[in-house]
N, C-alpha and C positions, 0 to 999 in steps of 0.2 A: 527483604526485597532488594534487588539490585538497583543502584542509583544510575540515573541517566547523566552521564558526564559528556563533556564536549567530544571526546574521541568516539564514544558510542554513537552520538547524534550525527557526527559527520560520516561515520561509516554507513549508517542507515541511509542517510540523504544521498550519499554517493551512489548507492544501489538504486534508490528511487529515481534518480536523475537519468538512469539509462534504461528504464522501463519504456519500451517503444509506444508511440502513439497508437491507440486502438487495442492495446493489451493491458492486462492487469497481472499483478503479482500478489502473493499472499504474505501476511505478517510472518508466518512461519517460514516461508521461503526466504524472505529477507534475512530473518534470524540465522537460518542455516548458511546463507551466502557469506555473512560477516563472521562466521565462526562462533555464533552464540545460539545453537539450535534450541536451547530451552528458554529463550527469551522472546518468544513471539509477542506476548502481552506487552513486554517492555518496548518492543518495536512500535506497537500501537500507541503507547503513552508518548513515546518520543515523537511520533508523527503529529500527535495532538499539540505538542509544544514547538513544532517546527517553524512557526511563523517568524520567530526572531532570527531565523537563519536564511532569510530570503525566500524567493519563490522556488518551489519544487512541485513536481506532479504527484503530490500525495494522494490525489483523488484516484489514482490508479492502483491503489492498495486496498484489498478486500480480505475477508476472512477465507478460510480454506474451502467453504462451500459457496463462496461468491457473494456473501452478504455484504451490503453497503454499511457504512458508519451510521448507526441510528442518530437521527437529529440533524445530520448534515444535509441540508436540503439542496445544496449546490452540487453534491457529488454526482447524483444521477444525471442532471442536465449536462455536466461536464463530460461524463463518459458517453452519453448519447451523442454529443457533438463530435466525438472521436469515433463514432460508429461501433461502439462496443455493444454486443448483443446482450439482451436481458432475457431471463426466464420469467420473471414477474417484476413487480414494482420495486422490490427490495434486494433482488439477486441478479447479478450478471450471469451469463451462461458461461461459467468457468471453463467448460470443455472446449468452447469455441474461441475463447480469448485469452486463455492462460499464457503468459509469457514463460518460456522455458528457462530463462535466466542464463547466467554465466556458466 
């Protein structure tokens, strides 16, 4: 498994920081943007450890089908506060709110 180093973490967070209000990006999308297309899961692990790097809008990152992070009870209310549309309790409507990226 690839290690999460400081350079990788900062690259991920730099992308997360530019996801617009009311939009979401996917783990795979972020991995592609930073030039690591096979590391979508590593992006997820990095975001799980991002607390030591300050505040970032990590709640705007979901799976390719729009699923929220299991067990993160604050993610849904944060996205709802930004008017992100949902298909059901655990999935955003990715077709309506997907950020096209860089």
